C-alpha positions as CSV (number, residue, x, y, z in Angstrom):
1,L,3.2,3.2,4.9
2,L,0.3,5.4,4.1
3,H,-1.1,2.8,1.6
4,L,-0.8,0.1,4.3
5,V,-3.1,2.2,6.5
6,Q,-5.6,3.2,3.8
7,D,-5.7,0.4,1.3
8,V,-5.5,-2.7,3.4
9,N,-8.7,-4.3,4.8
10,W,-7.6,-5.0,8.4
11,N,-10.9,-6.6,9.4
12,E,-10.6,-9.9,7.4
13,E,-7.5,-12.0,7.7
14,A,-7.3,-13.3,4.1
15,S,-7.8,-9.9,2.5
16,C,-5.4,-8.3,5.0
17,F,-2.6,-10.6,4.0
18,E,-3.4,-10.2,0.4
19,G,-3.4,-6.4,0.7
20,I,-0.1,-6.4,2.6
21,C,1.5,-8.7,0.0
22,R,0.2,-6.7,-2.9
23,L,1.5,-3.4,-1.5
24,T,4.9,-4.9,-0.6
25,A,5.1,-6.3,-4.2
26,D,4.1,-2.9,-5.6
27,F,6.7,-1.1,-3.5
28,Y,9.6,-3.4,-4.7
29,A,8.4,-3.8,-8.3
30,R,10.4,-2.1,-11.0
31,R,8.4,0.6,-12.7
32,T,8.2,1.4,-16.4
33,E,7.7,4.9,-17.7
34,D,4.2,6.0,-17.1
35,P,3.0,9.0,-19.2
36,Q,1.0,10.3,-16.3
37,N,4.1,10.6,-14.2
38,R,6.1,12.7,-16.6
39,D,5.3,15.8,-14.6
40,V,6.7,14.1,-11.5
41,K,9.8,13.1,-13.5
42,N,10.3,16.7,-14.7
43,D,10.0,17.9,-11.1
44,L,12.6,15.3,-10.1
45,E,14.9,16.4,-12.9
46,D,14.5,20.1,-11.7
47,A,15.3,19.0,-8.2
48,D,18.4,17.2,-9.4
49,A,19.5,20.3,-11.4
50,S,19.1,22.5,-8.3
51,Y,20.9,19.9,-6.2
52,A,23.8,19.9,-8.7
53,S,24.0,23.7,-8.6
54,E,23.9,23.7,-4.8
55,E,26.6,21.1,-4.7
56,E,28.9,23.1,-7.0
57,L,28.5,26.0,-4.6
58,L,29.6,23.8,-1.7
59,V,32.8,22.6,-3.4
60,T,35.7,24.5,-1.9
61,E,38.6,25.9,-3.8
62,D,40.9,23.2,-2.3
63,E,38.7,20.5,-3.8
64,K,38.8,22.2,-7.2
65,E,42.6,22.2,-7.1
66,N,42.9,18.7,-5.8
67,A,43.0,16.3,-8.7
68,T,42.3,13.2,-6.6
69,S,38.8,14.3,-5.3
70,P,36.0,13.1,-7.6
71,P,34.0,15.7,-9.4
72,A,30.5,16.6,-8.2
73,S,28.8,14.6,-11.0
74,D,30.6,11.4,-9.9
75,R,29.6,12.0,-6.3
76,R,26.0,12.3,-7.3
77,R,26.2,9.0,-9.2
78,L,27.5,7.3,-6.0
79,K,24.3,8.4,-4.1
80,L,22.2,5.4,-3.1
81,P,18.6,5.1,-4.4
82,W,15.7,6.1,-2.1
83,Q,14.5,2.5,-1.9
84,W,17.7,1.4,-0.2
85,T,17.4,4.3,2.2
86,V,13.8,3.4,3.1
87,E,14.6,-0.3,3.5
88,H,18.0,0.0,5.4
89,V,17.6,3.3,7.3
90,L,14.0,4.4,7.8
91,L,12.3,1.0,8.5
92,P,14.9,-0.1,11.1
93,A,14.7,3.3,12.7
94,F,10.9,3.0,12.9
95,R,11.3,-0.5,14.4
96,T,13.5,0.8,17.2
97,V,11.7,4.1,17.9
98,L,8.0,3.4,17.3
99,L,6.8,0.9,19.8
100,P,3.2,-0.4,19.7
101,A,1.0,-0.5,22.8
102,R,1.5,-3.5,25.0
103,S,-2.1,-4.7,24.4
104,L,-1.3,-5.0,20.7
105,C,1.6,-7.3,21.2
106,F,0.8,-9.5,24.2
107,H,-2.3,-11.6,25.2
108,E,-3.8,-9.9,28.3
109,G,-6.6,-11.5,30.3
110,S,-9.8,-12.0,28.3
111,A,-8.5,-9.9,25.4
112,P,-8.3,-11.7,22.0
113,S,-4.9,-12.7,20.6
114,P,-2.4,-9.9,19.9
115,A,-2.8,-7.8,16.8
116,L,1.0,-7.6,16.1
117,L,3.1,-10.7,16.1
118,K,6.8,-10.9,15.5
119,L,7.3,-13.8,13.1
120,T,11.1,-14.1,13.3
121,S,14.3,-12.2,13.3
122,L,17.5,-12.7,11.4
123,N,19.4,-13.7,14.6
124,D,16.9,-16.4,15.4
125,L,17.1,-17.8,11.9
126,Y,20.9,-17.9,12.1
127,K,20.6,-19.9,15.4
128,V,18.2,-22.4,13.7
129,F,20.3,-22.9,10.6
130,E,23.6,-23.2,12.6
131,R,22.4,-26.6,13.8
132,C,21.9,-27.9,10.3
């Protein structure tokens, strides 16, 4: 979201769309190992190690004795990636909680066309394609 604010030229329509598309593509693109990011990777590995040690402390004696409960390492593998969390948790929460000003969404008097425009929603698309 920070890059959308800082890196997109919001004054020209074509460059605005290009910037939004480029940042969206960068966000969802698969990354290869970058030598400059090794420090970040090491920090993440340290965070995972501390997470694992904290998780071991949280496991109760009953879970240790119970053979049917998955071990802590298996539970960590089942954790969803951060991209899924951003896409399916954070962005919908932003959409429901953060509401733009009315002047940004609706044409009022002599004001120019609205800055924000809802293109479509999944429910509207289902209605259109049900007819086909």
